[in-house]
C-alpha positions in Angstrom: -60.1 -39.7 36.6 -57.6 -39.4 39.5 -54.5 -37.6 39.7 -50.8 -39.1 40.7 -47.4 -37.7 41.0 -43.8 -39.2 40.4 -40.7 -37.7 41.4 -37.3 -38.2 39.6 -33.9 -37.1 39.6 -33.3 -33.7 37.4 -31.1 -35.8 35.0 -33.8 -38.2 33.5 -37.4 -38.6 32.8 -39.7 -40.7 34.9 -39.5 -44.2 34.1 -42.6 -45.7 31.9 -43.3 -48.4 34.4 -43.5 -46.6 37.7 -46.1 -44.4 35.3 -48.2 -47.2 34.2 -48.2 -49.1 37.9 -49.7 -45.6 38.9 -51.9 -45.3 36.5 -53.7 -48.1 37.5 -53.9 -49.6 34.0 -55.9 -46.3 33.2 -55.0 -44.2 30.2 -52.3 -41.4 31.7 -51.6 -38.1 30.6 -48.9 -35.6 32.2 -50.3 -32.2 33.1 -47.4 -30.4 35.1 -43.7 -30.9 35.6 -41.8 -28.6 38.3 -38.5 -28.5 40.1 -38.7 -29.6 43.9 -35.4 -28.3 45.5 -36.3 -27.8 49.0 -34.0 -30.9 49.6 -32.2 -32.8 46.9 -33.7 -31.4 43.8 -36.3 -33.4 41.6 -38.5 -33.3 38.8 -42.0 -33.8 40.3 -44.9 -34.8 37.8 -48.0 -35.0 38.1 -50.4 -37.0 36.1 -54.1 -37.3 35.4 -55.5 -41.0 34.6 -58.9 -41.7 32.9 -61.1 -44.3 32.2 -61.2 -45.7 28.5 -63.2 -43.4 26.3 -63.2 -40.5 29.4 -60.1 -38.3 28.5 -60.8 -36.0 25.4 -57.7 -33.9 24.5 -57.5 -30.3 23.6 -58.2 -29.6 19.7 -58.0 -26.2 18.1 -60.2 -24.7 15.6 -59.5 -24.8 11.9 -58.3 -22.0 10.2 -60.3 -21.2 7.5 -59.7 -19.8 4.1 -60.1 -15.8 4.2 -58.5 -14.9 0.8 -61.9 -13.2 0.0 -63.3 -12.7 3.5 -63.9 -9.2 4.9 -60.6 -7.7 6.3 -59.7 -6.6 9.5 -56.8 -4.3 10.3 -54.4 -5.7 12.7 -51.5 -3.2 14.2 -48.6 -4.6 15.0 -47.0 -8.3 15.0 -46.0 -8.7 18.3 -47.6 -11.5 20.7 -51.2 -10.1 20.9 -51.0 -8.9 17.2 -50.2 -12.3 15.9 -52.7 -14.2 18.2 -55.5 -11.8 17.1 -54.5 -12.8 13.8 -54.6 -16.6 13.8 -57.9 -16.2 16.0 -59.9 -13.9 13.1 -58.8 -16.9 11.1 -60.7 -19.4 13.1 -63.7 -16.8 12.9 -63.5 -16.3 9.1 -62.2 -12.9 9.0 -59.0 -11.8 6.9 -56.5 -10.2 9.2 -54.3 -7.4 7.4 -51.1 -6.8 9.6 -49.4 -3.7 9.8 -46.0 -3.8 11.2 -43.4 -0.9 11.4 -40.8 -3.0 11.8 -39.1 -6.0 9.6 -39.6 -9.3 9.4 -38.3 -11.7 12.6 -34.8 -12.3 10.4 -34.3 -9.2 8.6 -34.5 -6.9 12.2 -31.8 -9.4 13.6 -29.6 -7.0 11.2 -30.4 -4.1 12.8 -30.2 -5.2 16.3 -26.6 -6.4 16.0 -25.9 -2.8 14.4 -27.6 -1.6 17.6 -25.1 -3.5 19.9 -22.1 -3.1 17.6 -22.3 0.8 17.0 -24.8 1.9 19.1 -26.8 3.2 16.2 -30.5 2.7 17.0 -33.0 2.0 14.2 -36.1 3.6 15.7 -38.4 1.4 13.4 -36.3 -1.9 13.8 -34.8 -2.9 17.2 -35.3 -5.2 20.2 -38.8 -4.1 20.6 -40.2 -3.3 17.0 -40.5 -6.1 14.1 -41.8 -9.2 13.5 -42.6 -10.9 16.8 -42.5 -7.7 18.9 -40.4 -7.5 22.3 -40.7 -11.0 23.0 -39.4 -12.4 19.9 -35.7 -12.4 21.0 -36.1 -12.7 25.0 -36.1 -15.7 26.8 -39.7 -16.7 25.5 -41.0 -16.9 29.0 -44.7 -18.2 29.2 -45.7 -16.7 32.8 -49.3 -16.9 32.6 -51.0 -19.8 34.2 -54.2 -18.1 35.2 -57.3 -18.8 32.9 -59.0 -16.2 34.3 -58.6 -13.8 30.9 -59.0 -16.9 28.7 -58.1 -20.7 27.5 -54.2 -20.5 27.7 -54.8 -24.0 26.2 -55.3 -22.4 22.8 -52.1 -20.1 23.2 -49.8 -23.0 24.1 -51.1 -25.7 21.9 -50.9 -23.3 18.7 -47.1 -22.4 19.9 -46.6 -26.2 19.7 -48.2 -26.2 16.8 -46.0 -23.7 15.1 -42.7 -25.3 16.6 -42.5 -25.0 20.0 -41.2 -27.6 22.6 -44.3 -29.7 24.0 -42.7 -29.4 27.2 -44.3 -25.7 27.5 -47.6 -27.5 27.9 -46.5 -28.9 31.2 -43.8 -27.1 32.8 -44.5 -25.0 35.6 -42.3 -22.2 34.2 -42.3 -22.9 30.6 -40.3 -21.2 28.4 -39.2 -21.2 24.2 -35.6 -19.6 24.2 -34.6 -16.6 21.7 -32.9 -19.0 19.6 -36.7 -20.8 18.7 -38.8 -17.8 18.8 -37.8 -16.3 15.4 -39.0 -20.0 14.0 -41.8 -20.2 15.7 -42.7 -16.8 14.7 -42.1 -17.1 11.0 -44.4 -20.5 11.2 -47.1 -17.9 12.5 -47.0 -15.9 9.5 -46.6 -18.5 7.0 -50.0 -19.8 8.5 -51.7 -16.6 8.4 -50.3 -15.6 4.6 -51.2 -19.5 3.6 -54.9 -18.9 4.5 -55.4 -15.8 3.1 -54.5 -13.1 5.4 -51.7 -10.3 4.9 -48.6 -9.1 6.5 -47.1 -5.7 5.7 -43.6 -5.0 6.9 -42.1 -1.3 7.4 -45.7 0.0 7.5 -45.8 2.3 10.5 -49.6 3.4 11.0 -49.7 7.0 10.8 -53.2 7.8 10.7 -56.8 6.1 10.9 -59.3 7.7 8.6 -63.1 6.6 8.5 -65.4 5.0 10.9 -66.7 1.9 12.2 -67.4 -0.5 9.6 -65.3 1.6 6.6 -62.0 2.3 8.5 -58.5 3.5 6.4 -55.1 2.8 8.0 -52.8 5.3 6.5 -49.0 4.1 6.6 -46.1 6.5 6.7 -45.3 5.0 3.1 -48.7 6.7 1.8 -50.3 3.3 1.4 -53.6 2.9 3.2 -55.3 -0.2 3.9 -59.2 -0.6 4.4 -61.3 -2.8 6.9 -64.0 -3.0 9.2 -62.6 -2.6 12.7 -58.6 -2.0 13.8 -56.9 -4.0 16.6 -54.2 -1.7 18.0 -51.7 -4.4 19.0 -48.7 -1.9 19.2 -46.8 -2.9 22.1 -45.4 -0.9 25.2 -43.4 1.6 23.4 -45.1 3.0 20.7 -45.4 6.7 22.0 -46.5 7.5 18.0 -49.7 6.1 18.6 -51.0 7.7 22.0 -49.9 11.1 20.3 -52.0 10.2 17.1 -54.9 9.3 19.0 -54.8 12.3 21.2 -54.3 14.5 18.6 -57.9 13.1 17.2 -58.8 14.1 20.7 -59.2 10.5 22.2 -58.9 10.0 25.8 -55.8 8.3 27.3 -54.7 7.5 30.8 -51.8 7.3 32.9 -50.8 4.2 33.6 -48.5 2.7 36.4 -45.6 0.9 35.2 -41.8 -0.1 37.1 -38.6 1.1 36.9 -35.7 -0.3 38.1 -32.2 -2.1 37.2 -31.1 -5.4 35.7 -29.1 -7.4 38.2 -26.3 -9.7 36.7 -24.8 -12.6 38.7 -22.7 -15.4 37.6 -25.0 -18.4 37.3 -23.2 -20.3 39.0 -23.8 -18.2 42.3 -27.4 -18.6 41.7 -27.2 -22.5 41.2 -25.3 -22.8 44.0 -27.9 -20.9 46.2 -31.1 -22.3 44.8 -29.8 -25.8 44.6 -28.2 -26.0 48.0 -24.9 -26.6 46.8 -26.0 -29.7 44.5 -26.2 -28.6 41.0 -24.2 -30.8 38.5 -24.3 -30.5 34.6 -27.3 -31.6 33.1 -29.7 -29.9 35.7 -31.2 -26.9 34.5 -29.9 -23.8 35.2 -31.2 -22.0 38.6 -34.2 -19.3 38.6 -35.3 -17.2 41.3 -37.6 -14.6 41.7 -38.9 -12.6 45.0 -41.4 -9.5 45.7 -40.9 -7.3 48.7 -42.8 -4.4 50.1 -41.0 -1.1 50.5 -42.4 2.5 51.3 -45.7 1.5 50.1 -44.8 0.3 46.9 -43.5 -3.1 45.6 -39.9 -3.8 44.7 -39.8 -7.5 42.6 -37.9 -9.4 40.3 -39.1 -9.4 36.7 -37.9 -11.0 33.4 -35.4 -13.7 34.9 -33.0 -14.8 32.4 -31.2 -18.0 33.8 -27.9 -18.7 31.5 -29.0 -15.2 29.7 -27.3 -12.4 28.2 -28.1 -8.2 28.6 -29.1 -6.4 25.5 -29.6 -2.8 24.7 -33.7 -2.2 24.4 -33.9 1.3 23.1 -36.2 2.3 20.5 -34.7 5.8 19.9 -31.5 7.7 20.1 -30.2 9.3 23.2 -31.6 6.9 25.6 -29.9 3.7 26.9 -32.6 0.8 27.9 -31.8 -3.0 28.9 -33.6 -6.2 28.8 -32.4 -9.7 29.0 -32.5 -12.8 26.9 -31.5 -16.5 27.3 -31.6 -19.2 24.4 -33.6 -22.4 25.1 -30.4 -24.1 26.5 -30.1 -21.5 29.4 -26.4 -22.4 29.2 -24.9 -19.0 29.4 -22.2 -18.0 32.1 -24.7 -15.2 33.9 -28.0 -14.8 35.4 -30.0 -11.9 35.1 -33.3 -10.3 36.1 -34.7 -7.0 36.1 -35.6 -5.8 39.8 -37.7 -2.9 39.6 -40.0 -0.5 41.4 -43.6 -0.3 40.9 -44.4 3.6 40.2 -48.0 4.6 40.2 -49.7 7.7 38.6 -49.9 9.6 41.7 -46.0 9.5 42.0 -45.6 11.8 39.7 -47.4 15.3 39.9 -49.6 16.6 37.3 -52.4 15.4 35.3 -51.1 14.7 31.6 -51.7 11.3 30.8 -48.0 11.3 29.2 -46.5 12.4 32.7 -45.3 8.7 33.6 -43.9 8.1 29.8 -41.9 11.3 29.9 -40.6 10.4 33.4 -39.7 7.2 32.2 -37.7 9.1 28.9 -36.2 11.6 31.1 -34.8 8.9 33.3 -33.5 6.9 30.0 -31.8 10.3 28.7 -30.2 10.6 32.1 -28.5 6.9 31.6 -27.6 7.9 28.2 -25.9 11.3 28.8 -23.6 9.9 31.6 -22.0 7.5 29.5 -22.2 9.4 26.0 -19.8 11.8 28.2 -17.4 9.1 28.8 -17.5 6.7 25.8 -18.6 8.6 22.7 -18.0 6.2 20.5 -20.3 3.4 21.5 -23.7 5.3 22.6 -25.1 1.7 24.2 -22.6 1.9 26.9 -24.5 1.1 30.1 -24.4 2.6 33.3 -23.2 0.1 35.9 -22.6 -0.4 39.8 -22.0 -3.4 41.8 -24.7 -4.3 44.3 -23.1 -3.2 47.6 -21.5 -0.2 46.3 -24.8 1.0 45.4 -25.9 0.1 48.6 -23.5 2.0 50.2 -23.5 5.0 47.7 -20.1 4.6 46.5 -18.9 4.6 42.9 -17.4 0.8 42.0 -13.5 0.9 41.1 -13.5 -2.0 38.8 -16.3 -3.6 36.6 -16.3 -7.2 36.6 -17.0 -9.2 33.5 -20.7 -8.8 32.0 -22.6 -10.4 29.2 -23.3 -6.7 28.1 -21.9 -6.7 24.6 -21.8 -2.8 23.9 -20.1 -2.8 27.7 -20.4 -0.8 30.8 -19.3 2.4 32.7 -18.8 2.7 36.4 -21.4 5.1 37.4 -23.3 6.5 40.4 -26.6 4.4 40.0 -27.7 5.3 43.3 -27.9 8.9 42.1 -28.8 8.6 38.1 -32.1 6.8 39.3 -34.7 8.6 41.0 -34.9 8.8 44.7 -38.3 7.1 44.4 -36.6 4.1 42.8 -33.1 4.0 44.4 -34.0 4.5 47.7 -36.4 1.3 47.7 -33.8 -0.8 46.0 -30.8 0.2 48.6 -33.3 -1.0 51.3 -34.7 -3.9 49.8 -31.2 -5.6 48.1 -29.6 -6.6 51.5 -32.5 -8.5 52.7 -33.4 -10.6 49.5 -33.8 -13.8 51.3 -31.7 -16.0 48.5 -28.2 -16.9 49.6 -25.8 -14.8 48.8 -27.5 -12.8 46.4 -26.4 -9.8 48.0 -22.6 -9.5 46.8 -20.3 -7.0 45.2 -20.0 -10.1 42.5 -23.3 -8.9 41.2 -23.5 -6.2 39.1 -26.8 -3.6 38.4 -27.2 -1.9 34.9 -29.4 0.8 34.3 -31.6 1.6 33.2 -34.8 -1.4 33.3 -37.8 0.8 32.2 -40.0 -1.2 29.8 -41.3 -3.7 32.0 -45.1 -2.5 30.8 -47.1 0.7 29.1 -47.1 4.0 31.6 -50.1 5.0 29.1 -53.6 3.1 28.8 -55.8 3.3 26.2 -59.5 3.1 27.8 -62.1 0.7 26.3 -65.1 -0.6 26.9 -65.1 -3.6 29.2 -67.9 -5.3 27.6 -67.0 -4.7 23.8 -63.4 -4.2 24.0 -63.6 -0.9 22.0 -62.1 2.3 22.2 -63.9 4.4 24.2 -63.2 7.5 21.7 -64.1 5.6 18.7 -66.0 2.8 18.2 -64.5 0.0 16.0 -60.9 0.4 17.1 -59.7 -2.3 19.5 -57.1 -1.4 22.0 -55.3 -4.5 22.9 -51.9 -6.1 24.4 -49.1 -4.6 26.5 -49.4 -1.0 24.6 -53.1 -0.7 25.4 -52.2 -1.2 29.1 -54.2 -4.3 29.0 -51.7 -7.2 29.4 -48.0 -7.9 30.3 -46.1 -10.9 28.6 -46.2 -13.2 25.8 -49.7 -15.3 27.4 -51.2 -12.3 28.6 -51.2 -10.7 25.5 -51.9 -13.5 23.2 -54.9 -13.9 25.0 -56.0 -10.4 24.8 -55.5 -10.5 21.6 -58.0 -13.6 21.3 -60.3 -11.7 23.2 -60.3 -8.6 20.8 -60.8 -10.9 17.6 -63.6 -12.2 19.1 -65.2 -8.9 19.9 -64.6 -7.9 16.4 -66.3 -10.9 15.1 -69.8 -10.6 17.1 -69.9 -6.9 15.8 -68.9 -8.0 12.2 -71.8 -11.0 12.6 
């Protein structure tokens, strides 16, 4: 096997004759595509060339018929839960998926109501429902590391269920919020066709029994039995932590990050990242940065080129923002979270909920400020121009924004906790992206659901909850992943761990 690279303009694919010439008569396979914008922007493709019979394409294990197989409860239908369920099919176990929210199509109506009226359905919103918090996001597939598991199993399945094959080779792959619901629905159809079960609007309220004979009791009174329980409940399910704590289960405070969503006109980011050479047909530009300030990381997070901002609250009385973009990334604005790392030692006390309480208090503070000015729409967000924020002055006029519920001029430099605000004010002026620091950029509060501020501790070998054998804390909600791919990989690992005990 040998490797070779080919460059071509961003507006076209590599030419077949050029590839075949470089491959020297060998079988060629594209393995990576990235944008090089150091000079004139170009695609860079990396290929591997194999001798006849040498290349072995990756193949997925078959999904087994599990109609009569031993059941395993999977709590949560986000990436961790979905991929745990798919792996259980491969291993011959029956996944019984319990999801507190609605299916991926029905939950759209609750999200629309949230944006239009500010009314939060605590069980169906941008965080809760089939597909989890990632189902209506850009669908960014950050992780390229194979340290925790084989990412090919995740990416190949996403393609099989409807994602573009581009995610197999793109350096920064994404699916798009317009494509993800279709992919998520196809995953469910596969699971149920092979004998697995899905139960929507089934909020877990109690766990009875013990390993080998659990009963998962839901708010509607129904109970489901299973040999084991995979807890894949996402980063916002406080009620699950409280349920475990009430049983005497161990929990730990875990670091997370908090900050703002930063929105620029996309054309400004395009001009900066492509050195003024962007043109129609060229992908919308992305950016990322990481800085250190006063002993804590300050970094961009979940960057959405050509995207929009959406309300991501899971309960009344809070304002939380997130970003999303369609597969084409063709919107007028670019947005990203810019957040400050917060560690358990930053918040006094020893209560495992103290970082979550801190998170909630800031979200509530944002809500109360805006509600006093605009009680007719309780999802209005506090906002401030970037330079005004750093100078500590209120913005007199708001620029256009993609955030549908609207914004209110607010002193974010005062509303945000000092450990967050002061670091952001020092970092924004020195971000090494041309024209990033500008009053054309709008800051909106608050970006706070970056990861779970609580961890459910598990045995590093068996992956079982240290307090209740047979329960497998999984994904973002357990504190062991961040993002779609790493959560999916963790779901696969937990399913494998269950299978080892079952066998």
